[in-house]
C-alpha positions as CSV (number, residue, x, y, z in Angstrom):
1,X,-23.7,-43.2,-0.5
2,X,-21.2,-45.7,0.8
3,X,-21.8,-47.0,4.3
4,X,-18.8,-48.0,6.5
5,X,-19.5,-49.9,9.7
6,X,-15.9,-50.3,11.0
7,X,-13.4,-47.7,11.9
8,X,-10.6,-47.6,9.4
9,X,-7.3,-48.3,11.2
10,X,-5.7,-45.7,9.0
11,X,-7.7,-43.1,10.7
12,X,-5.1,-43.0,13.6
13,X,-2.1,-41.9,11.5
14,X,-4.2,-39.8,9.1
15,X,-5.5,-37.9,12.1
16,X,-2.1,-37.3,13.6
17,X,-0.7,-35.6,10.5
18,X,-2.7,-32.3,10.9
19,X,-2.2,-32.5,14.7
20,X,1.5,-32.7,14.2
21,X,1.4,-29.7,11.8
22,X,-0.5,-27.7,14.4
23,X,2.2,-28.5,17.0
24,X,4.9,-27.5,14.6
25,X,3.3,-24.2,13.5
26,X,2.1,-22.3,16.5
27,X,2.2,-18.9,18.1
28,X,5.5,-19.8,19.9
29,X,7.4,-20.9,16.8
30,X,5.9,-18.2,14.5
31,X,8.7,-15.7,15.0
32,X,11.3,-18.3,13.9
33,X,9.1,-19.6,11.0
34,X,8.0,-16.2,9.7
35,X,10.8,-13.6,10.5
36,X,10.3,-10.1,9.3
37,X,6.5,-10.3,8.9
38,X,3.9,-8.3,10.7
39,X,3.4,-10.3,14.0
40,X,-0.4,-9.5,14.2
41,X,-1.0,-10.8,10.7
42,X,1.1,-13.9,11.3
43,X,-0.5,-14.6,14.6
44,X,-4.0,-14.6,13.2
45,X,-3.1,-16.9,10.3
46,X,-1.2,-19.3,12.6
47,X,-4.1,-19.4,15.1
48,X,-6.5,-20.2,12.3
49,X,-4.2,-22.9,11.0
50,X,-3.9,-24.5,14.4
51,X,-7.7,-24.5,15.0
52,X,-8.3,-25.9,11.6
53,X,-5.7,-28.7,12.0
54,X,-7.2,-29.8,15.3
55,X,-10.7,-29.7,13.9
56,X,-9.6,-31.8,11.0
57,X,-7.9,-34.2,13.4
58,X,-11.1,-34.6,15.3
59,X,-13.2,-35.2,12.2
60,X,-10.8,-37.9,10.8
61,X,-10.2,-39.6,14.1
62,X,-13.7,-39.9,15.3
63,X,-15.3,-40.7,12.0
64,X,-15.7,-44.3,10.9
65,X,-14.5,-43.9,7.3
66,X,-11.0,-42.8,6.6
67,X,-9.8,-39.7,4.8
68,X,-10.2,-41.2,1.3
69,X,-13.8,-42.2,1.9
70,X,-14.7,-38.9,3.5
71,X,-13.2,-37.1,0.5
72,X,-15.1,-39.1,-2.0
73,X,-18.5,-39.2,-0.3
74,X,-19.0,-36.3,2.1
75,X,-19.8,-32.8,0.8
76,X,-19.3,-31.3,4.2
77,X,-15.8,-32.8,4.5
78,X,-14.8,-31.3,1.1
79,X,-16.1,-27.9,2.3
80,X,-14.0,-28.3,5.4
81,X,-11.0,-28.9,3.2
82,X,-11.8,-25.9,1.0
83,X,-12.0,-23.7,4.1
84,X,-8.4,-24.5,4.9
85,X,-7.2,-23.2,1.5
86,X,-9.6,-20.3,1.0
87,X,-9.7,-18.9,4.6
88,X,-5.9,-19.5,4.8
89,X,-5.3,-17.4,1.6
90,X,-7.4,-14.5,2.8
91,X,-5.8,-14.5,6.2
92,X,-2.3,-14.5,4.8
93,X,-2.9,-12.1,1.9
94,X,-1.6,-9.1,4.0
95,X,1.7,-10.9,4.4
96,X,4.1,-9.4,1.9
97,X,1.7,-8.7,-1.0
98,X,3.5,-9.2,-4.3
99,X,5.4,-12.3,-3.0
100,X,4.3,-15.9,-3.4
101,X,1.4,-14.8,-5.6
102,X,1.4,-18.0,-7.6
103,X,1.3,-20.0,-4.4
104,X,-1.7,-18.1,-3.4
105,X,-3.3,-18.8,-6.8
106,X,-2.6,-22.5,-6.3
107,X,-4.3,-22.4,-2.9
108,X,-7.3,-20.7,-4.4
109,X,-7.4,-23.3,-7.1
110,X,-7.3,-26.1,-4.5
111,X,-10.0,-24.5,-2.5
112,X,-12.1,-24.1,-5.6
113,X,-11.6,-27.8,-6.5
114,X,-12.9,-28.9,-3.0
115,X,-15.9,-26.5,-3.4
116,X,-16.6,-28.1,-6.8
117,X,-16.4,-31.6,-5.3
118,X,-18.8,-30.6,-2.6
119,X,-21.2,-29.3,-5.2
120,X,-21.0,-32.5,-7.2
121,X,-21.5,-34.7,-4.1
122,X,-24.1,-32.5,-2.3
123,X,-26.0,-31.2,-5.3
124,X,-25.5,-33.0,-8.6
125,X,-25.5,-36.5,-7.1
126,X,-28.0,-35.8,-4.4
127,X,-31.3,-37.2,-5.7
128,X,-33.2,-36.0,-2.7
129,X,-32.8,-32.3,-3.6
130,X,-35.6,-30.5,-5.3
131,X,-35.0,-29.0,-8.7
132,X,-35.2,-25.5,-7.2
133,X,-32.5,-26.3,-4.6
134,X,-30.3,-27.8,-7.3
135,X,-30.6,-24.7,-9.4
136,X,-29.9,-22.6,-6.4
137,X,-26.8,-24.7,-5.6
138,X,-25.6,-24.5,-9.2
139,X,-25.9,-20.7,-9.2
140,X,-24.1,-20.4,-5.9
141,X,-21.3,-22.7,-7.0
142,X,-20.9,-20.7,-10.2
143,X,-20.8,-17.4,-8.2
144,X,-18.1,-18.8,-5.9
145,X,-16.1,-19.9,-8.9
146,X,-16.3,-16.5,-10.6
147,X,-15.3,-14.7,-7.3
148,X,-12.3,-17.0,-6.8
149,X,-11.2,-16.4,-10.4
150,X,-11.5,-12.6,-10.0
151,X,-9.6,-12.8,-6.7
152,X,-6.8,-14.6,-8.5
153,X,-6.8,-12.1,-11.3
154,X,-6.6,-9.1,-9.0
155,X,-3.6,-10.6,-7.2
156,X,-1.7,-9.3,-10.3
157,X,-3.3,-5.8,-10.7
158,X,-1.3,-3.2,-8.8
159,X,-2.9,0.2,-8.2
160,X,-2.0,3.1,-6.0
161,X,-5.1,4.0,-4.2
162,X,-3.9,6.0,-1.2
163,X,-4.5,3.7,1.8
164,X,-1.3,2.0,3.0
165,X,-3.4,-1.0,4.1
166,X,-5.0,-1.5,0.7
167,X,-3.7,-4.7,-0.9
168,X,-3.8,-3.2,-4.5
169,X,-1.7,-0.3,-3.2
170,X,0.7,-2.5,-1.3
171,X,1.1,-4.7,-4.4
172,X,2.0,-1.6,-6.5
173,X,4.7,-0.6,-4.0
174,X,6.2,-4.1,-4.0
175,X,6.4,-4.1,-7.8
176,X,7.4,-0.5,-8.5
177,X,8.9,1.2,-5.4
178,X,12.5,0.4,-6.4
179,X,15.4,0.7,-6.5
180,X,15.9,1.6,-2.8
181,X,19.3,2.7,-1.8
182,X,21.1,2.2,1.5
183,X,19.4,5.4,2.9
184,X,15.9,3.9,2.2
185,X,15.1,6.3,-0.6
186,X,13.8,5.4,-4.1
187,X,17.0,6.6,-5.8
188,X,20.5,5.5,-6.9
189,X,23.1,4.7,-4.3
190,X,24.9,7.9,-3.1
191,X,28.4,8.1,-4.4
192,X,31.1,10.7,-4.4
193,X,31.9,12.3,-7.8
194,X,33.3,15.5,-9.3
195,X,29.9,16.5,-10.6
196,X,27.7,19.2,-8.9
197,X,25.4,17.4,-6.5
198,X,21.9,18.7,-6.4
199,X,19.6,17.4,-3.6
200,X,15.9,17.3,-4.1
201,X,14.1,17.2,-0.8
202,X,10.4,16.3,-0.5
203,X,7.6,13.8,0.2
204,X,5.7,11.4,-2.0
205,X,5.3,14.0,-4.8
206,X,9.1,14.0,-5.2
207,X,9.6,10.3,-4.5
208,X,7.1,9.6,-7.3
209,X,4.2,7.7,-5.7
210,X,2.1,6.4,-8.6
211,X,4.9,6.8,-11.1
212,X,5.9,3.3,-12.2
213,X,9.3,4.3,-13.7
214,X,11.5,6.5,-11.6
215,X,12.9,8.0,-14.7
216,X,9.6,9.8,-15.2
217,X,9.8,11.8,-12.0
218,X,10.6,15.5,-12.2
219,X,14.0,15.2,-10.4
220,X,15.1,12.5,-12.8
221,X,13.8,14.4,-15.8
222,X,15.7,17.4,-14.6
223,X,18.8,15.3,-14.4
224,X,18.4,14.0,-17.9
225,X,17.8,17.4,-19.4
226,X,20.8,19.0,-17.5
227,X,23.3,16.3,-18.5
228,X,26.2,14.8,-16.7
229,X,27.4,18.0,-15.2
230,X,24.9,17.4,-12.3
231,X,24.4,14.5,-9.9
232,X,20.8,14.6,-8.7
233,X,20.1,12.9,-5.4
234,X,16.5,12.4,-4.1
235,X,15.9,12.7,-0.4
236,X,12.2,12.0,-0.3
237,X,9.7,9.5,1.0
238,X,5.9,9.1,1.4
239,X,4.5,11.1,4.3
240,X,7.7,13.0,4.9
241,X,7.0,16.4,6.5
242,X,9.5,19.3,6.9
243,X,11.0,18.1,10.1
244,X,11.6,14.6,8.6
245,X,13.1,16.1,5.4
246,X,15.6,18.2,7.5
247,X,16.7,15.0,9.2
248,X,17.1,13.3,5.9
249,X,19.4,16.1,4.9
250,X,21.5,16.1,8.1
251,X,21.9,12.3,8.0
252,X,22.8,11.9,4.3
253,X,26.3,10.7,3.7
254,X,27.0,13.2,0.9
255,X,27.2,17.0,1.1
256,X,25.1,18.9,-1.4
257,X,26.3,21.7,-3.7
258,X,22.7,22.9,-4.2
259,X,19.3,22.3,-2.6
260,X,15.8,22.2,-4.1
261,X,13.0,21.8,-1.6
262,X,9.7,20.5,-3.1
263,X,7.1,21.8,-0.6
264,X,3.5,20.7,-0.4
265,X,0.5,21.9,1.7
266,X,0.6,18.9,4.0
267,X,4.2,19.6,5.1
268,X,2.7,21.5,8.0
269,X,1.5,18.2,9.5
270,X,4.7,17.7,11.5
271,X,4.4,21.1,13.1
272,X,0.7,20.6,13.8
273,X,1.4,17.2,15.5
274,X,4.2,18.8,17.6
275,X,1.7,21.4,18.8
276,X,-0.9,18.8,19.8
277,X,-3.2,18.9,16.7
278,X,-3.4,15.3,15.5
279,X,-5.1,14.2,12.4
280,X,-8.2,12.1,13.1
281,X,-9.4,10.5,9.9
282,X,-13.2,10.6,9.2
283,X,-13.8,6.9,8.4
284,X,-16.9,5.4,6.9
285,X,-18.5,2.2,8.0
286,X,-16.3,0.2,5.6
287,X,-13.1,1.8,6.7
288,X,-13.2,0.2,10.2
289,X,-14.1,-2.8,12.2
290,X,-15.0,-6.1,10.6
291,X,-15.6,-4.5,7.1
292,X,-12.1,-3.2,7.1
293,X,-10.7,-6.5,8.3
294,X,-12.4,-8.3,5.4
295,X,-11.7,-5.8,2.7
296,X,-8.0,-5.5,3.5
297,X,-7.6,-9.3,3.1
298,X,-9.0,-9.6,-0.4
299,X,-7.3,-8.3,-3.5
300,X,-10.7,-8.2,-5.3
301,X,-12.5,-6.3,-2.5
302,X,-9.5,-4.0,-1.9
303,X,-9.5,-3.0,-5.6
304,X,-13.2,-2.6,-5.8
305,X,-13.5,-0.6,-2.6
306,X,-10.4,1.4,-3.3
307,X,-11.6,2.5,-6.7
308,X,-15.1,3.1,-5.6
309,X,-16.1,6.8,-6.2
310,X,-15.8,8.8,-3.0
311,X,-17.1,12.2,-2.0
312,X,-14.8,12.6,1.0
313,X,-11.1,13.2,1.6
314,X,-11.3,11.5,5.1
315,X,-11.1,15.0,6.7
316,X,-7.7,15.9,5.3
317,X,-8.9,19.2,4.0
318,X,-10.5,20.2,7.3
319,X,-7.4,19.2,9.2
320,X,-5.1,21.3,7.1
321,X,-7.5,24.2,7.2
322,X,-7.4,24.0,11.0
323,X,-3.6,23.8,11.1
324,X,-3.1,26.8,8.8
325,X,-5.6,28.8,10.8
326,X,-3.6,28.6,14.0
327,X,-0.7,31.2,14.0
328,X,1.4,29.2,16.5
329,X,1.4,26.1,14.2
330,X,2.2,28.2,11.1
331,X,5.0,29.9,13.0
332,X,6.5,26.6,14.0
333,X,6.3,25.3,10.4
334,X,8.0,28.4,9.0
335,X,10.7,28.0,11.6
336,X,11.2,24.5,10.2
337,X,11.7,25.9,6.8
338,X,14.1,28.5,8.2
339,X,16.4,25.5,9.1
340,X,16.9,24.7,5.5
341,X,17.9,28.3,4.8
342,X,20.3,28.3,7.7
343,X,21.8,25.0,6.5
344,X,22.4,26.4,3.0
345,X,23.7,29.7,4.2
346,X,26.2,28.0,6.6
347,X,27.6,26.0,3.7
348,X,27.2,28.8,1.1
349,X,25.2,26.7,-1.3
350,X,22.2,27.7,-3.4
351,X,18.8,26.9,-1.9
352,X,15.5,27.2,-3.9
353,X,12.0,26.1,-3.1
354,X,9.2,25.0,-5.4
355,X,5.6,25.1,-4.0
356,X,3.0,22.5,-5.0
357,X,-0.7,23.5,-4.5
358,X,-3.4,20.9,-3.9
359,X,-3.7,19.3,-7.4
360,X,-7.5,19.0,-7.5
361,X,-8.0,22.5,-5.9
362,X,-5.1,24.8,-6.7
363,X,-7.0,27.9,-5.9
364,X,-8.2,26.6,-2.6
365,X,-4.6,26.2,-1.3
366,X,-3.5,29.6,-2.6
367,X,-3.7,31.3,0.8
368,X,-1.3,28.7,2.3
369,X,1.2,29.0,-0.6
370,X,1.1,32.8,-0.2
371,X,2.1,32.5,3.5
372,X,5.1,30.3,2.7
373,X,6.1,32.2,-0.5
374,X,6.0,35.6,1.3
375,X,8.1,34.3,4.2
376,X,10.7,32.8,1.9
377,X,11.0,35.8,-0.3
378,X,11.5,38.0,2.8
379,X,14.7,36.0,3.2
380,X,15.6,36.3,-0.5
381,X,15.1,32.6,-1.1
382,X,14.1,31.9,-4.7
383,X,10.6,30.5,-4.7
384,X,8.6,29.0,-7.5
385,X,4.8,28.8,-7.2
386,X,3.8,25.8,-9.4
387,X,0.1,26.7,-9.4
388,X,0.2,28.0,-13.1
389,X,2.0,24.8,-14.1
390,X,-0.5,22.6,-12.3
391,X,-3.5,24.5,-13.8
392,X,-2.0,24.2,-17.3
393,X,-2.3,20.4,-17.2
394,X,-5.8,18.9,-17.6
395,X,-7.0,17.2,-14.4
396,X,-7.1,13.6,-15.8
397,X,-3.4,14.0,-16.8
398,X,-2.5,16.1,-13.8
399,X,-3.0,13.3,-11.3
400,X,-2.0,9.6,-11.3
401,X,-5.7,8.6,-11.5
402,X,-9.0,9.5,-10.0
403,X,-8.1,7.3,-7.1
404,X,-4.7,8.8,-6.5
405,X,-4.1,12.6,-6.3
406,X,-0.3,12.4,-6.7
407,X,1.2,14.1,-9.8
408,X,0.9,12.1,-12.9
409,X,3.7,11.6,-15.6
410,X,2.4,14.6,-17.6
411,X,2.7,17.0,-14.6
412,X,6.1,15.6,-13.6
413,X,7.3,16.4,-17.2
414,X,5.9,20.0,-17.0
415,X,7.5,20.6,-13.6
416,X,10.9,19.3,-14.9
417,X,10.7,21.7,-17.9
418,X,9.9,24.6,-15.6
419,X,12.8,23.7,-13.4
420,X,15.2,23.7,-16.3
421,X,14.2,27.2,-17.1
422,X,14.0,28.5,-13.5
423,X,16.7,26.9,-11.4
424,X,19.9,28.8,-11.5
425,X,23.2,27.8,-9.8
């Protein structure tokens, strides 16, 4: 290994480069440099970048050899360089998944190259290591290489999994949750026309979570089957409860000629929250703390953990059972549904409701659907219980996947066919 006895004068300017970068990119300037990004994610990445740059400055400045000699002869220095690229990638992965993916791959490649150089210098060329340690080092380097390759591959594998923090899910939304109109809905831009305007109100079932092509959703399929005489507008979003859907309707720039409300069991959540019953998810060890921090910053780990077989629904079933067991919450929710009826009656437009059961357990949600169905029918509001339609579709085709319980394309198609036969204006 080369021995250097005099400090390289180039150390001074070489050391100032990362120090200058640390002064340029800091928590004070991060808002100007990264507008629109989640401040907590940016702050953590910027803090790591600054600490790394100052550490690199110290190593280069106080060492006798310069950067080039350290790079060529020191395994530890190459590992330090690899840390910048690899840790930097994992800290910045939550920033806009789906964007700059190739830049992330380049950073992974650069980090892998420095790890490989550290392996060559510290293991292959190190004659002082025993054969066992060399074999162990070779196995470890190979494992790191495979993991980095898989991380790069899963940066391009979108999958709806359920958690909004899961990188695979966020990647799917970035790729497929479009087009978004000026109202924020996954739908065409609202425009006045002479056609009869039919509004579909709902949540993620109606908006089409897990459906890659919007044309495969039941409102769009209904539109295509009914022809140009109708103009379907979708007022739906993920997590929207009845109170939110009513606000969508009141704020929309167009006036409907007919309303279809797609109701689901969890629409009662808004009423439950308003009455003080908040959902407290039942999290496993890996859904919180340091494990969650690590998993939500790796595409590979996010995919593996998100698709790992689960035996729990995080307590959603228990929460909704509690909500539906409390008369005052049910009464508040039914009053919310009454607002849609009053809206349609005041404007003398048709109003019809379709009821979705829980897709994996239609029979289990039957009591909840009966409460809503009986209430609506008392007011002579046409109501369609989709339980028979749901049960007619085999479970693997009924849902998006075994990781996502939203309606799959086959169920959307069946619902659209039923609507064509049932909806009457």
